N, C-alpha and C positions, 0 to 999 in steps of 0.2 A: 606551504611547508610540507604538506602531505604528498603533493606531486613530486617535490624535490626528493623527499624521502624514498618514494617509490623507485625513482631512478637509481638512487644508491643501492637499494635492496635488490633490484633486478639487474644490476650492472653485469653480473656474471651468470645471468640466466634466472629462471624463476626458482625460488627456494622450495625445497620439498616440504618444509615445516610451515607452510603458508598460513595454516590455521592458528599458528601461535602469534602471529602479528596483529596489530590493532585492527579491528573491523573497519574503522574509518578509512584505512589505507586501501581497502578493497574498492572503494568508490572510484578510485583512479585507475584501477586495473581492468583490463578487458577480460570477459569470461573466457575467451578462447586461450588467453595466456594461462588462466587458472586451471583450465581443463587438463593440463598436463599433470597437475598434482591432486586433482579431485574431480567430482562431477559438478556440472553446472547448477544443479538443484542445490547442492551444498553451498556453493558460491553465493547464490541468491538468498539463501537462508541467512548467511552471515552478512551479506549486504543489507537485508532487511532489518538487521539489528544494529546497523551502524548509525551514527548520528546524522539524521536527516538534514540538519541545519548546516552541515559542512558544505553541501551543494545547494545554491539557490534553485527554486523551482524552474527558472528559465534556463538553467545551465544545460548546454548540449549533452554533457556526460550523463546527467540525470535522466534526460529523455532517452538517450541511447540505452541506458541501464534497463529502463522499463520495456523497451522494444525487445532487447535481448532476453530479458526474463520471460516475456511472453512466448518467445520462440523456443527457449530452453524448455519450458514447461509444456510445450506443444499444445498451447491453448488455440484451437482452431477458429473460434469465432470470438464473441464478446462475453460469453458466460464463464464466470470464474467460480469454482467451488471452494468450500471452506478450507480444504487441504492446500490448495494452490494459494489462497489468500494468506494463510499462515506462512508459507514459504516467501511470499512477496514482502511481508512485513509492511514497513512504511511506504513501500512502493505503491501500495493500493491507494494512497493519497493522491497519486498522479494519474489514476485511471480516469478516462473520459466518462461523460454522462451515459454513453451507450453501454459501457461495461457495467455501470452501477445499475442501470435499468434491467439489463439482461440477467444479471446475477441475482436479482431480487434482494431478499434479506440477507443472503450469505455474506455480504460485504459490510453490513451495517455496523457490526461490533468493531471491526477493524477500522472502518472509516471514523468511528467515534474518537479514535486516538489521534486523528489528524489535527493540526493546529488551525488551518484555514482551508477554504474551498474556493474554487473558481465558480462563477455564477452558473455555469452549465452543470457543474457537479451538484450545486445546492439544489437546483431545479429537479435533477434526477433523484436525489435523496428524498426530497418532498414527495415526488411521484411515487416512489417505492413505499414510503411510510403511509401515504394517504390510501394506497391501494388496499391495505389491510392484509395483503398476502405475504405476511412475514411471520416469524415465530412470535412477534409481539402482538399480532392481531391488529384490529382497527384502532385508531386513536381513542375511540369511545370506550375501549376495554382496558386502556393502559392504567397502570397503578404507579405508586411511588417507586416501586422496584423497577418497573419498566423505564421510567424516567432516569433512574440512576444508571441503568444499563446504557441508555442512550445519551448520557450527559454531555458528551462532546458534540452531539447533533443538535442539541436544544437551540443554539443560536441560529440554525438553518430553518427551524420550524416557523411557518407563517401563521397569521391569525386563523386561517381556515382550518388548520390542524390543531392549533392551541385551544380554539373554542370547543373542540370535540372532546378534549381530555377531561375526565371527571375531576371534580375538585378533590 
């Protein structure tokens, strides 16, 4: 339905008031089309707030959105800072393990909002948390507050991490 609606909305070109349309519609629009009415950073900020469930994880459009977002934000390698993570929104949920490891703790809070992870992502999250090189420190120093901050990542924790957390 959204794909069909997009065709109707763009029948006579890209509307100038694009930001007034539902954000879910942006999932089917190319950033280059949007560029005529705004900047790509604003586009991906809006995409990052759209309903992630509209596109399945395997959908080519979703994978393309992530690639174009990384290009738009001029992220040269695999390290993503907090500012770019905020712009990406739910797109951080699709980042591979190499991005999670390189970015250290800067993605953890955003990743905790994701519903599920691929095995490669889970392993990377465990590696980052086990290292203790995050704002949360090593698992042995975690408190109830830390666990509430990381609540979305608790299912990813393995026994080696869980045993270190103080009661």
